[in-house]
N, C-alpha and C positions, 0 to 999 in steps of 0.2 A: 548722584547723593539722592537728591530729591526723588527720583523713581525708586530707589531702593527703601526709603523712608515710607512712601506710600504703599509699597507692597507689604512692608512689615505692618503697617496701620491696618490694612485690610485683613491680614491673617488674625491679629488680635482684636479686630472688630467683630468678628464672626462670633456668635454664641457657642459655649462649649458644647452644647448637645445638637447644634446646627449641622446636619448630615446632607443638607441640600447641594453642597459643593462637591461631595464625595461621588465619584463616578464608579469606583471599584465596587465590584460584587462579589461577594463569597463564594467560593468554590465549594460544591458539595458533591462528594464522590461517595456513591453506594459501593460498600465493600462487597456485598454479596454478587453483584452483576458488573461493577466497573463502570456505569453509567456516568456521565459526566465529568469523566477524567479529562484533564486538559491535555489537548492534542491527540485525543483518541480517534476522532474523526479524520484528522490529517493523516495519522498512522495508517488508518484502514484504506484512506484513499490512495496512498503511496503503495501499500501492498497490492491493492488491486490494479494499479497501473502497471506495476512491475509484472504482475501475473498476466496481463493482457499482452505486454510487449514479449515475453518469453514464449507464450503460446501462439503469437503472430510469427515471431522468428521460427519457431517449430514447423508451422504451417508452410512458411517459406522455404525451409530446409527440406520438407517433404516434396514440394513443388519442384524444387531444383533437382532433388534426386531423380524424381519421375521424368524430368526432362533431360537429365544428363545420360540416362540410359541409351535412348536412341541416339541423341546428338553426339555423344562420346564414340559411338560406333561409326557413325557418319563421317567424322572428321579424323577417324584412325587413332584414337587413345585406346591403348590396350588396358583392359581391365575396367573400362567404363561401367559394365554393367554392375560389377561388384560394388564399385564405389557409389553408383546410385541406390543400390540397394542398402548399402550402409547408411547412406544419408537418409533415405526414407525411413529405416528402422530407428535411426538416432532421433529423428524429428518426433516420430510417434511416441518413443520412450520419454523424451522430454516433456512432451504434453501430457502423457500419462501420469508422470511424476508430479507435475505441477497440479492436475486435477486430484490427484490422490492426497497431496498435502492439503488442499483446500477442503476435501472430505473429511480428513482427520481432525483439522482445526474445528470445523463445525461439529463434529462427534464429540470432541473433548469439550466443547463449550455447552453442548446439549446435555452432558453428563453432569457437568458443574452446575447447571441452572437449577437442577432439583434439589440441591443442597439448602438447607434451612438450618436456622442456629435455635 
């Protein structure tokens, strides 16, 4: 009870205009470019990590397809050449799509950055 009373006394003892104990800062968001939005840098970081992982997996798919073409013939897997080529083309297509999405996002952002009110 004594601890609760001292906490209440400290709250009422502070001056009404005293903001030295306040640690919160106001969030300012620029509507035109979205700078300062909470969580924006975390979202950008997450998107970049996902893009790097997808492109890395696409590169591994291409390398796996290139190695599967002669390896499959060596161990006697029928149609290994076709499977390897499908893996290479699929990996290149996925990497191309991820790169195209990045280009389109940057293009849309640059189109919107010239807008003024």
